[in-house]
C-alpha positions in Angstrom: 0.1 -0.2 0.0 1.4 3.4 -0.9 1.3 6.7 0.9 -1.7 7.6 -1.3 -3.6 4.5 -0.7 -3.1 4.9 3.3 -6.6 5.5 5.3 -7.4 7.8 7.3 -10.8 7.5 9.5 -13.1 10.2 8.3 -15.2 12.5 10.8 -18.3 10.5 12.1 -17.4 7.8 10.1 -18.9 4.1 11.6 -16.9 1.2 12.0 -18.7 -0.3 9.2 -17.7 2.1 6.6 -14.0 2.0 8.1 -14.2 -1.7 7.2 -15.9 -0.7 3.7 -12.7 1.8 3.0 -10.2 -1.3 4.5 -11.3 -3.6 1.9 -11.6 -0.9 -0.8 -8.0 -0.2 -0.4 -7.0 -3.7 -1.4 -5.2 -4.7 1.5 -3.3 -8.2 1.7 -5.4 -10.5 4.0 -2.0 -11.2 6.1 -1.9 -7.7 7.0 -5.6 -8.4 8.8 -4.2 -11.4 10.4 -4.5 -11.9 14.3 -4.5 -14.6 16.9 -7.2 -14.5 20.0 -5.0 -16.1 23.2 -6.2 -16.9 26.6 -4.5 -17.0 30.2 -5.5 -19.3 32.9 -5.9 -16.5 35.1 -8.9 -15.0 32.9 -7.2 -12.6 30.6 -7.3 -12.5 26.8 -4.9 -11.1 24.3 -5.0 -10.3 20.6 -1.6 -10.9 18.8 -1.2 -9.9 14.8 -0.3 -12.5 12.8 -0.8 -16.5 13.4 2.5 -17.7 15.0 3.1 -17.2 18.7 4.2 -14.1 20.1 7.0 -13.5 22.4 5.0 -12.9 25.8 3.5 -16.6 25.0 7.0 -18.7 24.6 7.9 -18.3 28.4 4.8 -18.8 30.1 3.0 -22.1 29.5 -0.3 -20.4 30.8 -1.5 -18.9 27.9 -3.1 -21.0 25.1 -4.4 -20.0 21.8 -8.1 -19.6 21.3 -7.9 -19.3 17.7 -8.0 -16.7 14.8 -10.0 -13.4 15.0 -11.7 -11.2 12.6 -10.0 -7.6 12.6 -11.4 -6.4 9.4 -14.3 -4.3 11.1 -11.6 -2.0 12.8 -8.0 -0.7 11.1 -6.0 2.1 12.9 -5.3 5.3 10.9 -1.5 6.2 9.7 -1.6 8.7 12.5 -2.6 6.4 15.4 0.0 3.1 15.5 -1.5 0.1 16.4 -0.5 -0.5 20.0 2.0 -3.5 20.5 1.6 -6.6 22.1 3.3 -7.1 25.3 3.6 -9.4 27.8 1.3 -9.1 30.8 2.6 -8.6 34.1 3.5 -11.5 36.2 1.2 -12.3 39.3 3.2 -12.0 42.5 3.9 -15.1 43.8 1.8 -15.5 47.4 4.0 -14.2 50.7 3.6 -16.5 53.6 2.2 -14.5 56.6 5.0 -14.6 59.7 5.1 -16.2 62.7 4.3 -14.9 65.7 3.8 -16.0 69.3 0.2 -17.6 70.2 -1.5 -15.0 73.1 -1.9 -16.9 76.3 -5.9 -17.7 76.5 -5.5 -20.6 78.7 -6.6 -19.7 82.6 -8.6 -22.9 83.8 -10.0 -22.7 87.4 -7.9 -24.9 89.6 -8.2 -26.2 93.1 -6.3 -25.2 96.2 -5.3 -28.3 97.6 -1.7 -30.3 95.9 -4.4 -33.1 94.9 -6.6 -31.4 93.0 -4.0 -28.8 91.3 -2.0 -32.0 90.4 -5.1 -33.2 88.9 -6.0 -30.1 86.6 -2.2 -30.3 85.7 -2.3 -34.0 84.4 -5.6 -33.2 82.8 -3.9 -30.2 81.0 -1.2 -32.0 79.5 -2.6 -35.1 78.5 -5.2 -32.5 76.2 -2.2 -30.9 75.1 -0.8 -34.6 74.4 -3.8 -34.9 72.4 -3.6 -32.0 70.2 0.0 -32.6 69.4 -0.8 -36.7 68.5 -4.0 -34.7 66.2 -1.6 -32.3 64.4 1.4 -35.0 64.0 -1.3 -37.0 62.0 -2.6 -34.4 59.8 0.7 -33.3 59.0 2.5 -34.0 55.4 4.5 -37.1 56.1 8.1 -36.5 55.2 7.9 -32.6 55.4 9.8 -30.6 58.3 6.8 -29.9 60.5 6.2 -33.9 60.5 9.7 -34.4 61.9 9.3 -32.0 64.3 6.2 -33.0 65.7 7.2 -36.5 65.9 9.9 -35.4 68.0 8.1 -33.6 70.0 4.6 -35.7 70.4 6.4 -38.9 70.8 10.2 -38.1 72.7 10.0 -34.7 74.4 6.6 -35.1 75.7 7.4 -38.2 77.2 10.2 -36.4 79.6 7.3 -34.2 80.8 4.7 -36.4 81.7 6.6 -39.9 83.1 7.5 -37.9 86.2 3.7 -36.4 86.8 1.7 -40.1 85.1 1.1 -42.5 87.0 -0.2 -46.4 85.8 -2.1 -48.9 87.9 1.5 -50.6 88.9 3.0 -47.3 89.6 0.2 -45.8 92.0 2.4 -45.8 95.3 5.1 -44.3 93.7 4.8 -40.2 94.8 5.0 -37.1 92.8 7.5 -34.7 95.0 8.8 -31.2 94.2 11.4 -33.0 92.2 9.2 -34.6 90.0 7.2 -31.1 89.5 11.0 -29.4 88.7 11.6 -31.9 86.3 8.1 -31.3 84.5 9.1 -27.5 84.6 12.4 -27.8 83.2 11.8 -30.5 80.4 8.6 -27.7 79.5 11.6 -25.2 78.1 12.7 -27.8 74.8 9.3 -28.9 74.3 7.7 -25.4 74.0 10.8 -24.2 72.0 10.7 -26.8 69.5 6.8 -26.5 69.6 7.1 -22.8 68.5 9.5 -24.2 65.5 6.5 -26.3 64.7 4.2 -23.5 64.3 6.6 -21.3 62.7 6.7 -24.2 59.9 2.6 -24.1 60.0 2.2 -20.5 59.6 -1.1 -20.2 56.9 -1.9 -23.8 57.3 -4.7 -26.0 59.0 -2.0 -27.1 61.8 -1.6 -23.8 62.9 -4.7 -23.8 65.2 -4.2 -27.0 66.7 -0.6 -26.4 67.5 -1.3 -22.8 69.1 -3.7 -24.6 71.3 -1.4 -27.0 72.5 0.9 -24.3 72.9 -1.4 -22.8 75.3 -2.0 -26.0 77.3 1.8 -26.3 77.7 2.6 -22.5 78.4 -0.3 -22.9 81.3 1.5 -26.3 82.7 5.1 -24.8 83.1 3.9 -21.6 85.0 1.5 -24.2 87.1 4.8 -26.1 87.5 6.8 -23.4 89.0 8.4 -23.8 92.4 6.1 -20.9 93.5 3.2 -22.7 92.0 2.1 -26.3 92.7 5.6 -27.1 93.3 5.2 -25.2 96.6 2.5 -27.5 97.8 4.5 -31.0 96.9 6.0 -32.8 98.7 10.2 -33.4 99.3 11.4 -36.3 98.2 12.8 -39.0 100.6 16.7 -38.8 101.0 17.9 -42.7 100.7 19.2 -44.0 104.0 22.6 -45.5 102.6 25.1 -43.8 100.4 26.8 -45.1 96.9 29.8 -47.2 97.4 31.0 -47.2 93.9 30.7 -44.1 91.7 28.9 -46.1 89.4 26.4 -46.7 91.6 25.3 -43.4 91.9 24.8 -42.7 88.2 21.3 -42.6 87.1 21.2 -44.7 83.3 18.1 -43.1 82.9 19.7 -39.5 82.9 22.1 -40.8 80.9 19.6 -42.0 78.3 17.6 -38.9 78.9 20.6 -36.6 78.5 21.5 -38.2 75.3 17.8 -38.2 73.7 18.0 -34.5 74.4 20.9 -34.4 72.5 19.9 -36.2 69.2 16.6 -34.0 69.2 18.8 -31.1 69.3 20.6 -32.5 66.2 17.0 -33.0 64.2 16.6 -29.6 64.6 19.2 -28.7 63.5 19.1 -30.6 60.3 15.6 -29.1 59.9 17.6 -25.7 60.2 20.0 -26.3 57.5 17.0 -27.6 55.5 15.6 -24.3 55.7 18.5 -22.3 55.2 19.3 -24.1 51.7 16.4 -22.3 50.2 16.7 -19.0 48.5 14.2 -16.6 48.3 13.7 -14.0 45.8 11.2 -12.2 47.3 12.0 -9.9 50.3 9.1 -10.6 52.7 9.1 -14.5 52.1 13.0 -14.6 53.1 12.2 -12.7 55.9 9.9 -14.8 57.1 12.3 -18.0 56.5 15.0 -15.9 58.7 12.5 -15.8 61.6 11.6 -19.6 61.3 15.4 -20.3 61.2 16.0 -18.3 64.2 12.8 -20.1 66.3 14.7 -23.8 65.2 18.0 -22.5 66.3 16.5 -21.3 69.6 15.1 -24.3 70.4 17.9 -26.5 69.5 20.1 -24.1 71.8 17.5 -24.6 74.5 17.6 -28.4 74.0 21.5 -28.5 74.5 21.5 -26.7 77.2 19.1 -29.0 78.9 21.8 -32.1 78.1 24.1 -30.4 79.1 22.8 -29.1 82.5 21.9 -33.0 82.8 25.5 -33.9 82.4 27.1 -31.8 84.6 24.7 -32.6 87.4 25.8 -36.6 86.5 29.5 -35.4 87.1 29.3 -33.5 90.3 27.0 -37.1 91.3 30.0 -39.1 90.4 31.9 -36.8 91.9 30.7 -37.0 94.8 30.2 -40.4 95.1 33.8 -40.8 94.4 34.8 -39.2 97.6 
């Protein structure tokens, strides 16, 4: 088409009139070919020609619908046709940041040691059930699944064993020492649970884990030496002293300390897995950093607990040897 054949839209001309003028110009059909594309998110785009435009080459969500008739609309020489541009990519969803749950569990307890011990046991059992439910609902093989397995099937046993009694253990008293052990072992449980909650932000597990955290947080406060611990009887001291250093060593405490070290190793492995990912979005990177800090703090609490246990064993052995 020469410059003298260039079409201009007459004033007050209709689209049909423009089409008539376009056909009268004897423009080549290839000049009018166009293709309609549809995106999975509902957007549409029209590209000139019949080939694949540039914006579809690296975005498989664009699909060819078919040719479209653009003969009814012809741009004038003074108004160039808009060029097809690549649509703006949708922003990746950003996971919400972790925040510690607000304490909302404040049950009514009795005044006697027996009543308060019963309330403590019921609270620990309720928390244990919620942890088991969250573990059952977690995706197998995920980081949170590994962490919940550690909490529900290892750490919680260290908390509950000094306080719970079955029929064969009914004559074993719960003493101040038992309450103190539960109080100390709840530190790594709560720290690890915060790690699990940080990994579960925005999932169906978050509510259940927050409820378990509330229960266990109250239970630890109740185990304080100024609370239930002040009401429990002291342990009866043994009449005889060990004759050998080995006789003064509690092998259950050794196993417990070794188990805590192993649990800390699990948390550190999860931390390494979390740190291996790279995030282009700064908000997602900040959320990942928060999860790494929580896991690191939980591992540190476990190692501190194990260090204290080993230190107590050394003191006992030194006392038995002297």
